[in-house]
MMTF fields as JSON, N, C-alpha, C and O atoms, coordinates in Angstrom:
{
  "mmtfVersion": "1.0.0",
  "mmtfProducer": "UNKNOWN",
  "numBonds": 459,
  "numAtoms": 460,
  "numGroups": 115,
  "numChains": 1,
  "numModels": 1,
  "chainsPerModel": [1],
  "groupsPerChain": [115],
  "chainIdList": ["A"],
  "bondAtomList": [4, 2, 8, 6, 12, 10, 16, 14, 20, 18, 24, 22, 28, 26, 32, 30, 36, 34, 40, 38, 44, 42, 48, 46, 52, 50, 56, 54, 60, 58, 64, 62, 68, 66, 72, 70, 76, 74, 80, 78, 84, 82, 88, 86, 92, 90, 96, 94, 100, 98, 104, 102, 108, 106, 112, 110, 116, 114, 120, 118, 124, 122, 128, 126, 132, 130, 136, 134, 140, 138, 144, 142, 148, 146, 152, 150, 156, 154, 160, 158, 164, 162, 168, 166, 172, 170, 176, 174, 180, 178, 184, 182, 188, 186, 192, 190, 196, 194, 200, 198, 204, 202, 208, 206, 212, 210, 216, 214, 220, 218, 224, 222, 228, 226, 232, 230, 236, 234, 240, 238, 244, 242, 248, 246, 252, 250, 256, 254, 260, 258, 264, 262, 268, 266, 272, 270, 276, 274, 280, 278, 284, 282, 288, 286, 292, 290, 296, 294, 300, 298, 304, 302, 308, 306, 312, 310, 316, 314, 320, 318, 324, 322, 328, 326, 332, 330, 336, 334, 340, 338, 344, 342, 348, 346, 352, 350, 356, 354, 360, 358, 364, 362, 368, 366, 372, 370, 376, 374, 380, 378, 384, 382, 388, 386, 392, 390, 396, 394, 400, 398, 404, 402, 408, 406, 412, 410, 416, 414, 420, 418, 424, 422, 428, 426, 432, 430, 436, 434, 440, 438, 444, 442, 448, 446, 452, 450, 456, 454],
  "bondOrderList": [1, 1, 1, 1, 1, 1, 1, 1, 1, 1, 1, 1, 1, 1, 1, 1, 1, 1, 1, 1, 1, 1, 1, 1, 1, 1, 1, 1, 1, 1, 1, 1, 1, 1, 1, 1, 1, 1, 1, 1, 1, 1, 1, 1, 1, 1, 1, 1, 1, 1, 1, 1, 1, 1, 1, 1, 1, 1, 1, 1, 1, 1, 1, 1, 1, 1, 1, 1, 1, 1, 1, 1, 1, 1, 1, 1, 1, 1, 1, 1, 1, 1, 1, 1, 1, 1, 1, 1, 1, 1, 1, 1, 1, 1, 1, 1, 1, 1, 1, 1, 1, 1, 1, 1, 1, 1, 1, 1, 1, 1, 1, 1, 1, 1],
  "groupList": [{"groupName": "MET", "atomNameList": ["N", "CA", "C", "O"], "elementList": ["N", "C", "C", "O"], "formalChargeList": [0, 0, 0, 0], "bondAtomList": [1, 0, 2, 1, 3, 2], "bondOrderList": [1, 1, 2], "singleLetterCode": "M", "chemCompType": "L-PEPTIDE LINKING"}, {"groupName": "ALA", "atomNameList": ["N", "CA", "C", "O"], "elementList": ["N", "C", "C", "O"], "formalChargeList": [0, 0, 0, 0], "bondAtomList": [1, 0, 2, 1, 3, 2], "bondOrderList": [1, 1, 2], "singleLetterCode": "A", "chemCompType": "L-PEPTIDE LINKING"}, {"groupName": "LYS", "atomNameList": ["N", "CA", "C", "O"], "elementList": ["N", "C", "C", "O"], "formalChargeList": [0, 0, 0, 0], "bondAtomList": [1, 0, 2, 1, 3, 2], "bondOrderList": [1, 1, 2], "singleLetterCode": "K", "chemCompType": "L-PEPTIDE LINKING"}, {"groupName": "ARG", "atomNameList": ["N", "CA", "C", "O"], "elementList": ["N", "C", "C", "O"], "formalChargeList": [0, 0, 0, 0], "bondAtomList": [1, 0, 2, 1, 3, 2], "bondOrderList": [1, 1, 2], "singleLetterCode": "R", "chemCompType": "L-PEPTIDE LINKING"}, {"groupName": "ILE", "atomNameList": ["N", "CA", "C", "O"], "elementList": ["N", "C", "C", "O"], "formalChargeList": [0, 0, 0, 0], "bondAtomList": [1, 0, 2, 1, 3, 2], "bondOrderList": [1, 1, 2], "singleLetterCode": "I", "chemCompType": "L-PEPTIDE LINKING"}, {"groupName": "SER", "atomNameList": ["N", "CA", "C", "O"], "elementList": ["N", "C", "C", "O"], "formalChargeList": [0, 0, 0, 0], "bondAtomList": [1, 0, 2, 1, 3, 2], "bondOrderList": [1, 1, 2], "singleLetterCode": "S", "chemCompType": "L-PEPTIDE LINKING"}, {"groupName": "HIS", "atomNameList": ["N", "CA", "C", "O"], "elementList": ["N", "C", "C", "O"], "formalChargeList": [0, 0, 0, 0], "bondAtomList": [1, 0, 2, 1, 3, 2], "bondOrderList": [1, 1, 2], "singleLetterCode": "H", "chemCompType": "L-PEPTIDE LINKING"}, {"groupName": "ASP", "atomNameList": ["N", "CA", "C", "O"], "elementList": ["N", "C", "C", "O"], "formalChargeList": [0, 0, 0, 0], "bondAtomList": [1, 0, 2, 1, 3, 2], "bondOrderList": [1, 1, 2], "singleLetterCode": "D", "chemCompType": "L-PEPTIDE LINKING"}, {"groupName": "TYR", "atomNameList": ["N", "CA", "C", "O"], "elementList": ["N", "C", "C", "O"], "formalChargeList": [0, 0, 0, 0], "bondAtomList": [1, 0, 2, 1, 3, 2], "bondOrderList": [1, 1, 2], "singleLetterCode": "Y", "chemCompType": "L-PEPTIDE LINKING"}, {"groupName": "LEU", "atomNameList": ["N", "CA", "C", "O"], "elementList": ["N", "C", "C", "O"], "formalChargeList": [0, 0, 0, 0], "bondAtomList": [1, 0, 2, 1, 3, 2], "bondOrderList": [1, 1, 2], "singleLetterCode": "L", "chemCompType": "L-PEPTIDE LINKING"}, {"groupName": "PHE", "atomNameList": ["N", "CA", "C", "O"], "elementList": ["N", "C", "C", "O"], "formalChargeList": [0, 0, 0, 0], "bondAtomList": [1, 0, 2, 1, 3, 2], "bondOrderList": [1, 1, 2], "singleLetterCode": "F", "chemCompType": "L-PEPTIDE LINKING"}, {"groupName": "GLY", "atomNameList": ["N", "CA", "C", "O"], "elementList": ["N", "C", "C", "O"], "formalChargeList": [0, 0, 0, 0], "bondAtomList": [1, 0, 2, 1, 3, 2], "bondOrderList": [1, 1, 2], "singleLetterCode": "G", "chemCompType": "PEPTIDE LINKING"}, {"groupName": "VAL", "atomNameList": ["N", "CA", "C", "O"], "elementList": ["N", "C", "C", "O"], "formalChargeList": [0, 0, 0, 0], "bondAtomList": [1, 0, 2, 1, 3, 2], "bondOrderList": [1, 1, 2], "singleLetterCode": "V", "chemCompType": "L-PEPTIDE LINKING"}, {"groupName": "ASN", "atomNameList": ["N", "CA", "C", "O"], "elementList": ["N", "C", "C", "O"], "formalChargeList": [0, 0, 0, 0], "bondAtomList": [1, 0, 2, 1, 3, 2], "bondOrderList": [1, 1, 2], "singleLetterCode": "N", "chemCompType": "L-PEPTIDE LINKING"}, {"groupName": "GLU", "atomNameList": ["N", "CA", "C", "O"], "elementList": ["N", "C", "C", "O"], "formalChargeList": [0, 0, 0, 0], "bondAtomList": [1, 0, 2, 1, 3, 2], "bondOrderList": [1, 1, 2], "singleLetterCode": "E", "chemCompType": "L-PEPTIDE LINKING"}, {"groupName": "THR", "atomNameList": ["N", "CA", "C", "O"], "elementList": ["N", "C", "C", "O"], "formalChargeList": [0, 0, 0, 0], "bondAtomList": [1, 0, 2, 1, 3, 2], "bondOrderList": [1, 1, 2], "singleLetterCode": "T", "chemCompType": "L-PEPTIDE LINKING"}, {"groupName": "PRO", "atomNameList": ["N", "CA", "C", "O"], "elementList": ["N", "C", "C", "O"], "formalChargeList": [0, 0, 0, 0], "bondAtomList": [1, 0, 2, 1, 3, 2], "bondOrderList": [1, 1, 2], "singleLetterCode": "P", "chemCompType": "L-PEPTIDE LINKING"}, {"groupName": "CYS", "atomNameList": ["N", "CA", "C", "O"], "elementList": ["N", "C", "C", "O"], "formalChargeList": [0, 0, 0, 0], "bondAtomList": [1, 0, 2, 1, 3, 2], "bondOrderList": [1, 1, 2], "singleLetterCode": "C", "chemCompType": "L-PEPTIDE LINKING"}, {"groupName": "GLN", "atomNameList": ["N", "CA", "C", "O"], "elementList": ["N", "C", "C", "O"], "formalChargeList": [0, 0, 0, 0], "bondAtomList": [1, 0, 2, 1, 3, 2], "bondOrderList": [1, 1, 2], "singleLetterCode": "Q", "chemCompType": "L-PEPTIDE LINKING"}],
  "groupTypeList": [0, 1, 2, 3, 4, 5, 6, 7, 8, 9, 10, 2, 9, 4, 0, 3, 5, 1, 9, 5, 3, 8, 11, 12, 13, 12, 14, 15, 14, 9, 14, 12, 11, 12, 16, 16, 9, 2, 4, 7, 1, 9, 1, 12, 17, 15, 5, 7, 0, 9, 5, 14, 9, 3, 9, 3, 15, 16, 10, 16, 10, 9, 15, 14, 18, 5, 4, 9, 14, 10, 2, 5, 1, 15, 8, 16, 9, 15, 14, 3, 14, 9, 1, 3, 4, 0, 17, 3, 1, 9, 9, 10, 10, 5, 14, 18, 18, 12, 12, 6, 6, 3, 18, 9, 5, 12, 6, 4, 12, 17, 14, 3, 8, 16, 3],
  "groupIdList": [1, 2, 3, 4, 5, 6, 7, 8, 9, 10, 11, 12, 13, 14, 15, 16, 17, 18, 19, 20, 21, 22, 23, 24, 25, 26, 27, 28, 29, 30, 31, 32, 33, 34, 35, 36, 37, 38, 39, 40, 41, 42, 43, 44, 45, 46, 47, 48, 49, 50, 51, 52, 53, 54, 55, 56, 57, 58, 59, 60, 61, 62, 63, 64, 65, 66, 67, 68, 69, 70, 71, 72, 73, 74, 75, 76, 77, 78, 79, 80, 81, 82, 83, 84, 85, 86, 87, 88, 89, 90, 91, 92, 93, 94, 95, 96, 97, 98, 99, 100, 101, 102, 103, 104, 105, 106, 107, 108, 109, 110, 111, 112, 113, 114, 115],
  "secStructList": [7, 7, 7, 7, 7, 7, 2, 2, 2, 2, 2, 2, 2, 2, 2, 2, 2, 2, 2, 2, 6, 6, 6, 7, 3, 3, 3, 3, 3, 3, 3, 3, 6, 6, 6, 6, 3, 3, 3, 3, 3, 3, 3, 3, 7, 7, 6, 6, 2, 2, 2, 2, 2, 1, 1, 1, 1, 1, 7, 6, 6, 7, 7, 1, 3, 3, 3, 3, 3, 3, 3, 7, 1, 1, 1, 7, 7, 7, 2, 2, 2, 2, 2, 2, 2, 2, 2, 2, 2, 2, 2, 2, 2, 2, 2, 1, 7, 7, 7, 7, 4, 4, 4, 7, 7, 3, 3, 3, 3, 3, 1, 1, 7, 7, 7],
  "xCoordList": [102.918, 101.721, 101.999, 102.136, 102.008, 102.655, 101.429, 100.25, 102.04, 100.962, 100.373, 100.983, 99.115, 98.105, 98.215, 97.827, 98.926, 98.521, 97.642, 97.325, 96.674, 95.443, 95.874, 96.926, 94.965, 95.311, 95.086, 95.617, 94.24, 94.615, 96.282, 96.99, 96.572, 97.785, 98.99, 99.859, 98.842, 99.365, 99.06, 99.999, 98.017, 97.743, 98.373, 98.883, 98.334, 99.288, 100.677, 101.393, 101.127, 102.404, 102.975, 103.99, 102.312, 102.991, 102.677, 103.652, 101.553, 101.432, 102.427, 102.928, 102.672, 103.804, 105.172, 105.876, 105.767, 106.732, 106.988, 107.852, 105.919, 106.112, 106.022, 106.606, 105.253, 105.078, 106.441, 106.873, 107.032, 108.113, 109.432, 110.029, 109.619, 110.44, 110.523, 111.611, 109.366, 109.183, 108.792, 108.084, 109.577, 109.448, 107.869, 107.585, 106.931, 105.453, 105.212, 105.161, 105.063, 104.553, 103.286, 102.494, 103.437, 101.771, 101.917, 102.936, 100.824, 100.17, 99.08, 98.396, 98.815, 97.887, 97.249, 97.809, 96.064, 95.01, 95.163, 95.479, 94.87, 94.445, 93.035, 92.086, 92.986, 91.779, 91.308, 92.046, 89.941, 89.104, 88.157, 88.138, 87.252, 86.362, 86.208, 86.996, 85.531, 84.994, 83.499, 82.441, 83.621, 84.836, 85.538, 85.018, 86.689, 87.731, 87.607, 87.827, 87.257, 86.829, 88.361, 89.072, 88.602, 89.507, 89.544, 88.662, 90.963, 91.164, 92.399, 93.445, 91.764, 92.978, 94.632, 95.7, 94.358, 95.935, 95.873, 95.084, 96.611, 96.893, 97.949, 98.903, 98.071, 99.186, 99.56, 98.802, 100.528, 101.012, 102.096, 103.287, 101.713, 102.407, 102.502, 101.567, 104.094, 104.425, 104.146, 104.145, 103.883, 103.665, 104.245, 103.745, 105.998, 107.338, 106.859, 106.811, 106.583, 106.518, 105.223, 105.194, 104.281, 102.898, 103.577, 102.87, 104.553, 104.829, 105.832, 106.219, 106.298, 107.542, 106.727, 107.101, 105.31, 104.522, 103.569, 103.167, 103.178, 102.502, 103.133, 102.576, 104.734, 105.576, 106.077, 106.485, 105.978, 107.127, 106.555, 107.274, 105.118, 104.385, 102.724, 102.217, 101.97, 100.74, 100.32, 99.943, 100.397, 99.822, 99.373, 99.518, 98.927, 98.937, 97.586, 97.599, 96.787, 95.697, 95.693, 94.61, 96.527, 97.053, 97.161, 97.501, 96.754, 96.987, 97.703, 98.624, 97.603, 98.546, 98.384, 99.265, 96.595, 96.696, 95.499, 94.308, 95.858, 95.225, 94.509, 95.27, 93.617, 92.961, 92.959, 92.55, 93.643, 93.682, 92.765, 93.07, 91.672, 90.66, 91.188, 91.585, 91.237, 90.634, 89.513, 88.898, 88.98, 88.231, 88.439, 88.741, 88.378, 88.787, 87.167, 86.084, 87.379, 86.433, 85.322, 84.092, 86.434, 85.414, 84.73, 83.855, 85.307, 84.25, 84.082, 84.3, 83.484, 83.413, 82.913, 82.287, 83.059, 82.679, 80.958, 80.494, 80.587, 78.639, 78.438, 79.308, 77.168, 77.022, 76.716, 76.308, 76.589, 76.594, 78.028, 78.156, 79.166, 80.249, 80.978, 81.791, 80.771, 81.093, 80.823, 81.596, 79.242, 78.622, 79.433, 79.457, 80.223, 81.075, 82.644, 83.257, 82.792, 84.129, 84.316, 85.346, 83.219, 83.042, 82.748, 83.001, 82.133, 81.612, 83.212, 83.62, 83.825, 85.665, 86.114, 86.747, 86.066, 87.056, 86.78, 87.725, 85.212, 84.663, 85.117, 85.525, 84.932, 85.702, 86.976, 87.209, 87.95, 89.185, 89.914, 90.901, 88.222, 88.742, 88.407, 88.688, 87.526, 86.841, 88.166, 88.41, 88.976, 89.615, 91.155, 91.811, 91.943, 92.746, 93.213, 92.758, 94.181, 94.56, 94.782, 95.826, 93.339, 93.53, 93.055, 91.96, 93.787, 92.815, 92.389, 92.19, 92.089, 91.061, 90.665, 91.651, 89.39, 88.742, 89.795, 89.957, 90.181, 90.954, 92.087, 92.458, 92.843, 93.793, 93.722, 94.658, 92.472, 92.277, 91.014, 89.807, 91.564, 91.197, 90.992, 91.539, 89.917, 89.995, 89.553, 88.648, 90.594, 90.808, 90.308, 90.87, 89.749, 89.321, 89.523, 88.933, 90.516, 90.705, 90.093, 90.383, 89.108, 88.156, 89.028, 89.492, 89.168, 89.371, 88.627, 89.183, 87.355, 86.541, 85.613, 85.835, 84.571, 83.383, 82.913, 82.602, 82.759, 81.894, 80.402, 80.26, 79.387, 78.316, 76.892, 75.769],
  "yCoordList": [144.531, 143.629, 142.064, 141.611, 141.548, 139.881, 139.382, 139.722, 138.468, 137.65, 136.754, 136.615, 136.193, 135.246, 133.952, 133.552, 133.149, 131.418, 131.104, 131.297, 130.318, 129.099, 128.32, 127.686, 128.3, 127.327, 125.808, 124.88, 125.601, 124.138, 123.989, 122.99, 125.032, 124.685, 124.443, 123.572, 125.185, 124.925, 123.758, 123.352, 122.999, 121.527, 120.511, 119.488, 120.862, 119.811, 120.017, 119.229, 121.236, 121.574, 120.663, 119.968, 120.827, 120.245, 118.501, 117.766, 117.986, 116.304, 116.153, 115.031, 116.751, 115.994, 116.047, 115.044, 117.386, 117.447, 116.417, 115.541, 116.718, 115.563, 114.101, 113.432, 113.424, 112.182, 111.519, 110.37, 112.774, 112.511, 111.631, 110.688, 112.565, 111.968, 110.441, 109.866, 109.794, 108.478, 107.697, 106.69, 108.529, 107.868, 107.571, 106.451, 108.31, 108.162, 109.044, 110.238, 108.722, 109.803, 109.651, 108.804, 111.345, 111.996, 112.572, 113.19, 112.457, 113.201, 113.999, 113.578, 115.058, 115.945, 116.401, 116.321, 116.844, 117.355, 115.996, 116.086, 114.905, 113.528, 113.518, 113.653, 113.329, 113.512, 111.848, 110.904, 111.853, 110.543, 110.914, 112.049, 109.799, 109.586, 110.709, 111.654, 110.588, 111.428, 112.316, 111.751, 113.54, 114.415, 114.207, 113.55, 114.732, 114.726, 115.391, 116.602, 114.718, 115.38, 115.021, 114.099, 115.679, 116.01, 115.75, 116.112, 114.801, 114.304, 115.462, 115.798, 115.891, 117.055, 116.276, 116.811, 114.744, 114.332, 113.125, 112.82, 112.142, 110.621, 110.303, 110.34, 109.764, 109.303, 107.58, 106.825, 107.064, 105.929, 105.182, 105.263, 104.541, 103.795, 102.043, 101.243, 101.752, 100.507, 100.124, 100.9, 98.422, 98.276, 98.654, 98.88, 98.781, 98.988, 100.684, 101.038, 101.521, 102.789, 102.84, 103.874, 102.098, 102.365, 101.676, 101.97, 100.98, 100.798, 101.717, 101.614, 102.675, 103.826, 105.41, 106.323, 105.331, 106.164, 106.073, 107.104, 104.806, 104.816, 104.642, 104.555, 104.534, 104.142, 106.01, 106.464, 106.646, 108.072, 109.321, 110.175, 109.251, 110.355, 110.646, 109.699, 111.761, 111.479, 111.553, 112.565, 110.334, 109.717, 107.931, 107.122, 107.507, 106.703, 105.938, 104.74, 106.607, 106.095, 105.939, 105.611, 106.073, 105.619, 104.546, 103.713, 104.271, 102.982, 102.691, 103.474, 101.438, 102.046, 102.738, 103.038, 103.275, 104.125, 105.257, 104.962, 106.369, 107.301, 108.534, 108.69, 109.057, 109.771, 111.276, 111.527, 111.708, 113.2, 114.453, 114.833, 114.839, 116.037, 117.409, 117.203, 118.543, 119.614, 120.016, 119.708, 120.818, 121.543, 122.812, 122.677, 124.051, 125.322, 126.048, 125.494, 127.358, 128.031, 128.517, 128.571, 128.858, 128.879, 128.319, 128.782, 126.955, 125.686, 124.092, 122.912, 125.034, 123.822, 122.484, 122.326, 121.301, 120.073, 120.547, 121.228, 120.183, 119.653, 118.382, 117.616, 117.994, 116.518, 116.726, 115.609, 117.42, 117.373, 117.064, 116.118, 117.713, 117.753, 116.544, 115.959, 116.312, 114.792, 113.509, 112.68, 113.747, 112.66, 112.76, 111.713, 113.732, 114.267, 113.397, 112.703, 114.059, 113.11, 111.941, 111.461, 110.98, 109.926, 108.914, 107.728, 109.962, 109.604, 109.481, 108.454, 110.371, 110.587, 109.357, 108.71, 108.846, 107.767, 106.756, 106.066, 106.237, 105.5, 105.074, 103.995, 106.056, 106.83, 106.035, 105.35, 106.284, 106.576, 104.545, 103.924, 104.089, 102.515, 101.663, 100.469, 102.348, 101.567, 101.289, 100.273, 102.857, 102.988, 102.713, 102.811, 102.344, 101.924, 100.75, 100.289, 99.911, 98.907, 98.545, 98.099, 98.853, 98.374, 97.302, 97.132, 96.157, 95.255, 94.483, 93.29, 95.427, 95.219, 96.236, 96.516, 97.341, 97.999, 98.325, 99.469, 97.585, 97.641, 98.418, 99.061, 98.494, 99.241, 100.843, 101.637, 101.076, 102.482, 103.383, 103.164, 104.276, 105.11, 106.74, 107.241, 107.386, 108.695, 109.613, 109.535, 110.626, 110.994, 112.731, 113.037, 113.431, 115.056, 115.744, 115.459, 116.814, 117.826, 119.164, 120.01, 119.276, 120.604, 121.962, 121.862, 123.065, 124.041, 124.762, 125.538, 124.452, 124.947, 123.728, 122.711, 123.643, 122.658, 122.239, 123.055, 120.888, 120.63, 121.384, 121.803, 121.616, 122.045, 121.006, 121.504],
  "zCoordList": [134.319, 135.133, 134.522, 133.385, 135.737, 135.587, 134.869, 134.966, 134.11, 133.479, 134.761, 135.821, 134.468, 134.894, 134.396, 133.298, 135.525, 135.065, 135.426, 136.6, 134.324, 135.052, 135.989, 135.906, 137.129, 137.729, 137.255, 137.865, 136.093, 135.328, 134.797, 134.918, 134.308, 133.588, 134.893, 134.854, 135.736, 136.957, 137.565, 138.249, 137.578, 138.317, 137.411, 137.868, 135.78, 135.097, 134.909, 134.292, 135.518, 135.468, 137.087, 137.113, 137.966, 139.208, 139.148, 139.304, 138.961, 138.75, 137.42, 137.347, 136.728, 135.62, 136.296, 136.184, 137.176, 138.238, 138.965, 138.958, 139.712, 140.951, 140.85, 141.703, 139.756, 139.252, 138.316, 138.415, 137.258, 137.177, 137.589, 137.071, 139.02, 139.641, 139.894, 139.867, 140.138, 139.995, 138.807, 138.829, 137.251, 135.955, 135.887, 135.461, 136.201, 135.648, 134.665, 134.963, 133.624, 132.361, 132.767, 133.181, 132.359, 132.625, 131.656, 131.348, 130.949, 129.025, 129.452, 130.385, 128.934, 129.232, 127.759, 126.666, 128.02, 126.978, 125.817, 124.631, 126.501, 125.736, 125.358, 126.13, 123.985, 123.313, 123.052, 122.768, 123.237, 123.333, 122.23, 121.755, 121.768, 121.561, 119.999, 119.949, 119.21, 117.934, 118.179, 118.457, 118.047, 117.758, 119.019, 119.921, 119.126, 120.1, 121.455, 121.484, 122.683, 123.979, 124.645, 124.246, 125.419, 126.428, 127.55, 128.33, 128.027, 129.341, 129.832, 129.276, 131.121, 131.767, 131.769, 131.469, 132.25, 132.427, 132.717, 133.611, 132.12, 132.275, 132.6, 131.822, 134.304, 134.607, 134.467, 135.075, 133.805, 133.446, 134.326, 134.025, 135.287, 135.905, 135.964, 135.916, 136.096, 136.289, 137.996, 138.952, 137.964, 139.179, 140.216, 141.317, 139.681, 140.732, 140.877, 142.055, 140.098, 140.37, 141.291, 141.958, 141.471, 142.124, 143.519, 144.482, 143.846, 145.139, 145.678, 146.842, 144.819, 145.393, 145.658, 146.393, 144.638, 145.014, 146.196, 146.735, 146.633, 147.907, 148.917, 150.012, 148.716, 150.118, 150.254, 151.323, 149.319, 149.647, 148.72, 148.199, 148.623, 147.949, 148.509, 149.11, 148.354, 148.562, 147.304, 146.713, 146.853, 145.618, 146.005, 145.088, 147.159, 147.213, 146.306, 146.022, 146.042, 145.108, 143.742, 143.258, 143.073, 141.903, 141.735, 142.575, 140.038, 139.093, 138.303, 138.07, 137.538, 136.339, 135.385, 134.579, 135.333, 134.361, 134.971, 134.865, 135.516, 136.634, 135.272, 134.318, 135.234, 134.796, 136.398, 137.532, 135.409, 136.872, 135.808, 134.677, 136.607, 136.43, 137.204, 138.351, 136.814, 137.738, 137.554, 136.533, 138.529, 138.161, 138.783, 139.969, 138.378, 138.995, 139.404, 139.216, 139.974, 140.668, 139.224, 139.217, 137.946, 137.275, 136.376, 135.645, 136.479, 135.879, 136.597, 136.322, 137.815, 138.848, 138.654, 137.606, 139.546, 139.327, 139.624, 140.538, 138.987, 138.738, 138.61, 138.195, 138.982, 138.384, 137.261, 136.944, 136.283, 134.891, 134.496, 133.719, 134.903, 134.834, 135.274, 134.558, 136.059, 136.82, 135.755, 135.272, 135.599, 133.955, 132.928, 132.281, 132.441, 131.546, 131.38, 130.569, 132.936, 132.93, 133.056, 132.581, 133.848, 133.82, 132.191, 131.979, 131.265, 129.914, 129.336, 128.796, 129.483, 128.762, 129.401, 128.567, 130.356, 131.277, 130.704, 130.321, 130.401, 129.709, 128.093, 127.662, 127.566, 126.204, 125.944, 124.948, 127.249, 126.764, 127.098, 126.705, 128.376, 128.408, 127.487, 127.592, 126.086, 125.37, 124.149, 123.499, 124.167, 123.17, 123.368, 122.331, 124.666, 125.083, 124.794, 123.748, 125.514, 126.038, 127.376, 127.851, 128.152, 129.615, 129.63, 129.092, 130.302, 130.509, 131.187, 130.959, 132.639, 133.509, 134.216, 134.898, 134.61, 134.857, 136.332, 136.755, 136.717, 138.003, 137.864, 138.846, 136.603, 135.806, 135.848, 135.761, 135.992, 135.641, 136.535, 136.433, 137.284, 137.926, 137.29, 136.308, 138.316, 137.794, 138.888, 139.718, 138.598, 140.525, 140.05, 138.999, 140.389, 140.369, 141.61, 142.652, 141.451, 142.258, 142.138, 141.292, 143.192, 142.921, 143.614, 144.75, 142.902, 143.511, 144.642, 145.419, 144.672, 145.298, 145.69, 145.034, 146.681, 146.893, 145.801, 144.933, 145.602, 143.997, 144.18, 145.329, 143.391, 143.315, 143.044, 142.969]
}
């Protein structure tokens, strides 16, 4: 019987594969805060990379540091989960060397409609 691969894992694999072609570093399972909370993925780009991404990919929305979250049917996006995602983003912002808030963006991909 074939082993089932989680959609979360596939999302991270696809994002890493698609963005690495343009030199974008994608870090997954990034821990922030104490006790550590996990961000699904962080894509780090230079301004040159962003120009290329905007012209040649379906990712024109990325910024210098983009938090990428995936919500599956098993763990759907709810109002409470949205608040948790935003809190993790603010923790990341407070702990990292983000010069300006415009350099950080949060993107949520949902397998199904948000609840």
